[in-house]
KEDO-539140 format. One record per residue (C-alpha): residue number from 1; y, z, x. Coordinates in steps of 0.25 Angstrom, whole numbers, plus 5000, padded with zeros to 4 digits. Last residue first. Layout:
BEGIN
<node resi="NUM" c2="Y" c3="Z" c1="X"/>
...
//
This chain:
BEGIN
<node resi="230" c2="4792" c3="4735" c1="5045"/>
<node resi="229" c2="4802" c3="4739" c1="5056"/>
<node resi="228" c2="4800" c3="4755" c1="5056"/>
<node resi="227" c2="4812" c3="4764" c1="5052"/>
<node resi="226" c2="4812" c3="4776" c1="5063"/>
<node resi="225" c2="4821" c3="4787" c1="5056"/>
<node resi="224" c2="4826" c3="4796" c1="5066"/>
<node resi="223" c2="4828" c3="4811" c1="5065"/>
<node resi="222" c2="4838" c3="4819" c1="5073"/>
<node resi="221" c2="4836" c3="4833" c1="5076"/>
<node resi="220" c2="4847" c3="4842" c1="5081"/>
<node resi="219" c2="4845" c3="4849" c1="5094"/>
<node resi="218" c2="4849" c3="4864" c1="5094"/>
<node resi="217" c2="4859" c3="4874" c1="5087"/>
<node resi="216" c2="4857" c3="4883" c1="5078"/>
<node resi="215" c2="4867" c3="4890" c1="5071"/>
<node resi="214" c2="4871" c3="4903" c1="5075"/>
<node resi="213" c2="4865" c3="4915" c1="5068"/>
<node resi="212" c2="4879" c3="4926" c1="5065"/>
<node resi="211" c2="4872" c3="4939" c1="5070"/>
<node resi="210" c2="4886" c3="4945" c1="5071"/>
<node resi="209" c2="4898" c3="4935" c1="5066"/>
<node resi="208" c2="4900" c3="4938" c1="5051"/>
<node resi="207" c2="4898" c3="4955" c1="5056"/>
<node resi="206" c2="4911" c3="4950" c1="5064"/>
<node resi="205" c2="4912" c3="4959" c1="5076"/>
<node resi="204" c2="4916" c3="4975" c1="5075"/>
<node resi="203" c2="4929" c3="4981" c1="5072"/>
<node resi="202" c2="4929" c3="4996" c1="5073"/>
<node resi="201" c2="4940" c3="5004" c1="5066"/>
<node resi="200" c2="4940" c3="5018" c1="5067"/>
<node resi="199" c2="4942" c3="5031" c1="5059"/>
<node resi="198" c2="4943" c3="5042" c1="5070"/>
<node resi="197" c2="4955" c3="5049" c1="5060"/>
<node resi="196" c2="4946" c3="5048" c1="5050"/>
<node resi="195" c2="4932" c3="5045" c1="5049"/>
<node resi="194" c2="4924" c3="5035" c1="5056"/>
<node resi="193" c2="4922" c3="5020" c1="5053"/>
<node resi="192" c2="4933" c3="5008" c1="5051"/>
<node resi="191" c2="4929" c3="4994" c1="5050"/>
<node resi="190" c2="4933" c3="4979" c1="5056"/>
<node resi="189" c2="4926" c3="4966" c1="5056"/>
<node resi="188" c2="4929" c3="4957" c1="5068"/>
<node resi="187" c2="4927" c3="4940" c1="5070"/>
<node resi="186" c2="4933" c3="4937" c1="5056"/>
<node resi="185" c2="4945" c3="4943" c1="5058"/>
<node resi="184" c2="4951" c3="4945" c1="5046"/>
<node resi="183" c2="4953" c3="4957" c1="5045"/>
<node resi="182" c2="4955" c3="4960" c1="5060"/>
<node resi="181" c2="4970" c3="4963" c1="5059"/>
<node resi="180" c2="4968" c3="4972" c1="5045"/>
<node resi="179" c2="4955" c3="4981" c1="5050"/>
<node resi="178" c2="4964" c3="4984" c1="5062"/>
<node resi="177" c2="4977" c3="4989" c1="5055"/>
<node resi="176" c2="4971" c3="4998" c1="5044"/>
<node resi="175" c2="4963" c3="5004" c1="5055"/>
<node resi="174" c2="4977" c3="5008" c1="5060"/>
<node resi="173" c2="4982" c3="5013" c1="5045"/>
<node resi="172" c2="4969" c3="5021" c1="5045"/>
<node resi="171" c2="4970" c3="5029" c1="5058"/>
<node resi="170" c2="4964" c3="5024" c1="5070"/>
<node resi="169" c2="4951" c3="5028" c1="5077"/>
<node resi="168" c2="4950" c3="5021" c1="5092"/>
<node resi="167" c2="4945" c3="5005" c1="5088"/>
<node resi="166" c2="4930" c3="5003" c1="5089"/>
<node resi="165" c2="4925" c3="4991" c1="5094"/>
<node resi="164" c2="4914" c3="4981" c1="5090"/>
<node resi="163" c2="4905" c3="4971" c1="5100"/>
<node resi="162" c2="4903" c3="4956" c1="5097"/>
<node resi="161" c2="4911" c3="4957" c1="5110"/>
<node resi="160" c2="4920" c3="4944" c1="5106"/>
<node resi="159" c2="4925" c3="4947" c1="5093"/>
<node resi="158" c2="4923" c3="4961" c1="5097"/>
<node resi="157" c2="4934" c3="4959" c1="5108"/>
<node resi="156" c2="4943" c3="4947" c1="5099"/>
<node resi="155" c2="4943" c3="4961" c1="5087"/>
<node resi="154" c2="4948" c3="4971" c1="5098"/>
<node resi="153" c2="4960" c3="4962" c1="5102"/>
<node resi="152" c2="4964" c3="4957" c1="5085"/>
<node resi="151" c2="4961" c3="4975" c1="5084"/>
<node resi="150" c2="4970" c3="4978" c1="5095"/>
<node resi="149" c2="4983" c3="4968" c1="5092"/>
<node resi="148" c2="4983" c3="4972" c1="5078"/>
<node resi="147" c2="4982" c3="4989" c1="5082"/>
<node resi="146" c2="4994" c3="4985" c1="5090"/>
<node resi="145" c2="5002" c3="4976" c1="5081"/>
<node resi="144" c2="4998" c3="4990" c1="5070"/>
<node resi="143" c2="5004" c3="4999" c1="5081"/>
<node resi="142" c2="5018" c3="4991" c1="5084"/>
<node resi="141" c2="5019" c3="4991" c1="5069"/>
<node resi="140" c2="5017" c3="5006" c1="5066"/>
<node resi="139" c2="5023" c3="5009" c1="5080"/>
<node resi="138" c2="5037" c3="5003" c1="5074"/>
<node resi="137" c2="5046" c3="5013" c1="5081"/>
<node resi="136" c2="5043" c3="5024" c1="5072"/>
<node resi="135" c2="5032" c3="5026" c1="5060"/>
<node resi="134" c2="5027" c3="5033" c1="5050"/>
<node resi="133" c2="5021" c3="5025" c1="5036"/>
<node resi="132" c2="5019" c3="5032" c1="5023"/>
<node resi="131" c2="5013" c3="5026" c1="5011"/>
<node resi="130" c2="5017" c3="5033" c1="4999"/>
<node resi="129" c2="5008" c3="5039" c1="4986"/>
<node resi="128" c2="5015" c3="5043" c1="4974"/>
<node resi="127" c2="5025" c3="5053" c1="4969"/>
<node resi="126" c2="5029" c3="5057" c1="4983"/>
<node resi="125" c2="5028" c3="5071" c1="4988"/>
<node resi="124" c2="5015" c3="5075" c1="4993"/>
<node resi="123" c2="5015" c3="5060" c1="4998"/>
<node resi="122" c2="5026" c3="5062" c1="5007"/>
<node resi="121" c2="5021" c3="5074" c1="5015"/>
<node resi="120" c2="5007" c3="5067" c1="5017"/>
<node resi="119" c2="5014" c3="5053" c1="5021"/>
<node resi="118" c2="5023" c3="5062" c1="5031"/>
<node resi="117" c2="5009" c3="5068" c1="5036"/>
<node resi="116" c2="5002" c3="5055" c1="5038"/>
<node resi="115" c2="5013" c3="5048" c1="5045"/>
<node resi="114" c2="5015" c3="5060" c1="5054"/>
<node resi="113" c2="5001" c3="5059" c1="5058"/>
<node resi="112" c2="5002" c3="5043" c1="5059"/>
<node resi="111" c2="5013" c3="5045" c1="5069"/>
<node resi="110" c2="5007" c3="5057" c1="5078"/>
<node resi="109" c2="4994" c3="5045" c1="5077"/>
<node resi="108" c2="5002" c3="5034" c1="5082"/>
<node resi="107" c2="4992" c3="5030" c1="5092"/>
<node resi="106" c2="4996" c3="5042" c1="5099"/>
<node resi="105" c2="5009" c3="5049" c1="5096"/>
<node resi="104" c2="5019" c3="5043" c1="5085"/>
<node resi="103" c2="5027" c3="5050" c1="5085"/>
<node resi="102" c2="5029" c3="5058" c1="5100"/>
<node resi="101" c2="5032" c3="5043" c1="5104"/>
<node resi="100" c2="5043" c3="5043" c1="5092"/>
<node resi="99" c2="5049" c3="5053" c1="5103"/>
<node resi="98" c2="5063" c3="5046" c1="5102"/>
<node resi="97" c2="5066" c3="5045" c1="5089"/>
<node resi="96" c2="5061" c3="5036" c1="5075"/>
<node resi="95" c2="5052" c3="5039" c1="5063"/>
<node resi="94" c2="5050" c3="5029" c1="5053"/>
<node resi="93" c2="5045" c3="5032" c1="5040"/>
<node resi="92" c2="5039" c3="5023" c1="5030"/>
<node resi="91" c2="5037" c3="5027" c1="5018"/>
<node resi="90" c2="5030" c3="5018" c1="5005"/>
<node resi="89" c2="5037" c3="5018" c1="4991"/>
<node resi="88" c2="5033" c3="5003" c1="4989"/>
<node resi="87" c2="5047" c3="5000" c1="4991"/>
<node resi="86" c2="5050" c3="5005" c1="5004"/>
<node resi="85" c2="5051" c3="5019" c1="5007"/>
<node resi="84" c2="5060" c3="5024" c1="5020"/>
<node resi="83" c2="5059" c3="5036" c1="5030"/>
<node resi="82" c2="5067" c3="5035" c1="5044"/>
<node resi="81" c2="5067" c3="5047" c1="5053"/>
<node resi="80" c2="5072" c3="5049" c1="5065"/>
<node resi="79" c2="5065" c3="5058" c1="5075"/>
<node resi="78" c2="5070" c3="5069" c1="5084"/>
<node resi="77" c2="5056" c3="5077" c1="5089"/>
<node resi="76" c2="5056" c3="5093" c1="5088"/>
<node resi="75" c2="5043" c3="5091" c1="5081"/>
<node resi="74" c2="5046" c3="5102" c1="5073"/>
<node resi="73" c2="5057" c3="5092" c1="5069"/>
<node resi="72" c2="5049" c3="5082" c1="5069"/>
<node resi="71" c2="5041" c3="5088" c1="5059"/>
<node resi="70" c2="5051" c3="5092" c1="5049"/>
<node resi="69" c2="5059" c3="5079" c1="5050"/>
<node resi="68" c2="5045" c3="5072" c1="5046"/>
<node resi="67" c2="5045" c3="5082" c1="5033"/>
<node resi="66" c2="5059" c3="5079" c1="5029"/>
<node resi="65" c2="5060" c3="5064" c1="5033"/>
<node resi="64" c2="5045" c3="5062" c1="5024"/>
<node resi="63" c2="5051" c3="5069" c1="5012"/>
<node resi="62" c2="5063" c3="5063" c1="5013"/>
<node resi="61" c2="5058" c3="5051" c1="5012"/>
<node resi="60" c2="5050" c3="5056" c1="5000"/>
<node resi="59" c2="5061" c3="5059" c1="4991"/>
<node resi="58" c2="5055" c3="5065" c1="4981"/>
<node resi="57" c2="5061" c3="5067" c1="4967"/>
<node resi="56" c2="5060" c3="5081" c1="4959"/>
<node resi="55" c2="5052" c3="5081" c1="4947"/>
<node resi="54" c2="5056" c3="5086" c1="4935"/>
<node resi="53" c2="5049" c3="5088" c1="4923"/>
<node resi="52" c2="5054" c3="5092" c1="4910"/>
<node resi="51" c2="5051" c3="5099" c1="4896"/>
<node resi="50" c2="5060" c3="5101" c1="4883"/>
<node resi="49" c2="5058" c3="5113" c1="4876"/>
<node resi="48" c2="5052" c3="5114" c1="4861"/>
<node resi="47" c2="5058" c3="5128" c1="4856"/>
<node resi="46" c2="5064" c3="5120" c1="4845"/>
<node resi="45" c2="5077" c3="5127" c1="4839"/>
<node resi="44" c2="5088" c3="5121" c1="4846"/>
<node resi="43" c2="5082" c3="5110" c1="4850"/>
<node resi="42" c2="5081" c3="5105" c1="4837"/>
<node resi="41" c2="5094" c3="5101" c1="4835"/>
<node resi="40" c2="5094" c3="5091" c1="4845"/>
<node resi="39" c2="5084" c3="5089" c1="4855"/>
<node resi="38" c2="5070" c3="5096" c1="4856"/>
<node resi="37" c2="5062" c3="5096" c1="4869"/>
<node resi="36" c2="5060" c3="5083" c1="4879"/>
<node resi="35" c2="5046" c3="5087" c1="4885"/>
<node resi="34" c2="5043" c3="5079" c1="4897"/>
<node resi="33" c2="5055" c3="5075" c1="4902"/>
<node resi="32" c2="5052" c3="5071" c1="4916"/>
<node resi="31" c2="5063" c3="5071" c1="4927"/>
<node resi="30" c2="5066" c3="5065" c1="4940"/>
<node resi="29" c2="5072" c3="5075" c1="4950"/>
<node resi="28" c2="5081" c3="5073" c1="4964"/>
<node resi="27" c2="5094" c3="5066" c1="4952"/>
<node resi="26" c2="5093" c3="5077" c1="4943"/>
<node resi="25" c2="5096" c3="5088" c1="4956"/>
<node resi="24" c2="5085" c3="5097" c1="4962"/>
<node resi="23" c2="5083" c3="5113" c1="4964"/>
<node resi="22" c2="5069" c3="5111" c1="4957"/>
<node resi="21" c2="5072" c3="5122" c1="4947"/>
<node resi="20" c2="5084" c3="5118" c1="4945"/>
<node resi="19" c2="5081" c3="5103" c1="4943"/>
<node resi="18" c2="5070" c3="5110" c1="4932"/>
<node resi="17" c2="5080" c3="5117" c1="4925"/>
<node resi="16" c2="5089" c3="5105" c1="4922"/>
<node resi="15" c2="5078" c3="5097" c1="4919"/>
<node resi="14" c2="5075" c3="5107" c1="4907"/>
<node resi="13" c2="5088" c3="5108" c1="4903"/>
<node resi="12" c2="5090" c3="5094" c1="4901"/>
<node resi="11" c2="5079" c3="5092" c1="4896"/>
<node resi="10" c2="5082" c3="5103" c1="4885"/>
<node resi="9" c2="5079" c3="5115" c1="4879"/>
<node resi="8" c2="5071" c3="5119" c1="4893"/>
<node resi="7" c2="5056" c3="5116" c1="4900"/>
<node resi="6" c2="5054" c3="5114" c1="4915"/>
<node resi="5" c2="5045" c3="5107" c1="4923"/>
<node resi="4" c2="5047" c3="5103" c1="4938"/>
<node resi="3" c2="5041" c3="5092" c1="4948"/>
<node resi="2" c2="5036" c3="5089" c1="4960"/>
<node resi="1" c2="5033" c3="5074" c1="4963"/>
//
């Protein structure tokens, strides 16, 4: 968070000087008093000054909105932007309009790129790390359902064929969906390999089911006790 430090005879004067420099009003800032300075008659004879640090409050929703508004203006497309924060300070940006297919891109790559850029811009201004989710037409949930179904179908294929399957490159969020969907599937295992942005999920038969010795099945040997008559 950006701030200005000022010194003056009184705390009030120091705050006023900071507000003038920042071009802000008192409701747009938070103030940290570093030195109160002398009070009463002592203030007349003392050279000690009050010192304050004034922080300008950042509206991260507005930061995200204005950034995207500028991007869409340069792309010459009309987009409605709705920004919200939840109780955990996570940001959701919902986009709507006639050209959403362009914003989604192939397998959501354009949407992912926009989300990454918004996250960079917002977290540059935020006090602490803020998770940003950019979505349109419920694409994220629809994509999640598609990947979950794909993961289950491929797991069945791997189980039947006993051969590994390498998926197409995915972003970290989509890879987590595949791993999470199959984490309790005892027939297969998953891991990621490769470097970003070409990192892929690999589904393999479970190592617990490979080369497992089969139970020997054969004729049972029975023992009959013969008792001779005395």
